[in-house]
C-alpha positions in Angstrom: 0.0 0.0 0.0 1.0 3.5 -0.6 -0.4 6.7 0.9 0.3 10.2 -0.2 -0.7 13.3 1.8 -0.3 16.5 -0.1 -0.8 20.0 1.4 -0.3 23.2 -0.5 0.4 26.3 1.6 1.0 29.9 0.7 3.9 31.6 2.4 3.6 35.0 0.9 0.1 35.9 2.0 -1.1 36.1 -1.6 -3.8 34.2 -3.4 -2.6 31.4 -5.7 -4.2 28.8 -8.0 -2.9 25.2 -7.6 -3.6 22.2 -9.8 -2.4 18.6 -9.1 -2.6 15.7 -11.5 -2.2 12.1 -10.3 -2.4 9.5 -13.0 -2.7 5.7 -12.3 -3.1 3.0 -14.8 -5.6 0.1 -14.2 -3.2 -2.2 -16.0 -1.3 -2.5 -12.7 -3.9 -5.0 -11.7 -3.6 -7.5 -14.5 -1.1 -10.0 -15.7 -2.1 -10.4 -19.4 -3.0 -7.7 -21.9 -6.2 -9.5 -22.9 -7.6 -9.5 -19.3 -10.7 -7.2 -19.2 -10.5 -4.4 -16.7 -13.4 -2.9 -14.8 -13.5 0.4 -12.9 -16.1 2.3 -10.9 -16.3 5.6 -9.3 -17.8 5.8 -5.8 -18.4 7.9 -2.8 -18.0 7.1 0.9 -18.3 10.3 2.9 -16.0 12.2 3.1 -14.2 10.5 0.2 -14.7 10.1 -3.5 -12.7 7.1 -5.0 -11.9 5.2 -8.2 -11.6 1.4 -8.1 -10.0 -0.6 -10.8 -9.2 -4.3 -11.3 -9.7 -7.3 -13.5 -13.3 -8.2 -14.3 -12.7 -11.8 -13.4 -11.4 -11.9 -9.8 -9.9 -15.4 -9.8 -8.2 -15.3 -6.4 -5.4 -17.9 -6.3 -6.7 -19.7 -9.4 -3.3 -20.1 -10.9 0.0 -21.4 -9.5 3.6 -21.5 -10.6 6.5 -19.1 -10.9 6.7 -15.7 -12.5 3.1 -14.8 -11.9 1.7 -11.5 -10.9 -1.2 -10.9 -8.7 -4.1 -10.1 -11.0 -6.9 -10.1 -8.4 -7.8 -7.4 -5.9 -8.4 -3.8 -6.7 -6.4 -0.6 -7.0 -8.0 2.3 -5.2 -7.4 6.1 -5.6 -9.3 8.2 -3.1 -9.4 11.9 -2.2 -11.6 14.1 0.1 -14.7 15.2 -1.8 -14.1 19.0 -1.8 -15.1 21.8 -4.2 -12.9 21.8 -7.4 -12.0 18.1 -7.2 -12.4 16.3 -10.6 -12.3 12.5 -10.7 -12.3 10.7 -14.0 
């Protein structure tokens, strides 16, 4: 798991406009390029989130070496505040 906490502060007393872009690819949750991905956007007060993962969640269905975990979900969440755009 990774958590990022970002805070923007002004040090000069002036007003500033700030934009932050965080991009994450759903392909992180699959092993083969032909696996279908599914994603949803949801809300759980006070957060808005995106969830991405493979459509078929075959937990521990394969065995062997050189395999990646292709089950489970990738979440990206942020406080639901004015100006936030989630796509």
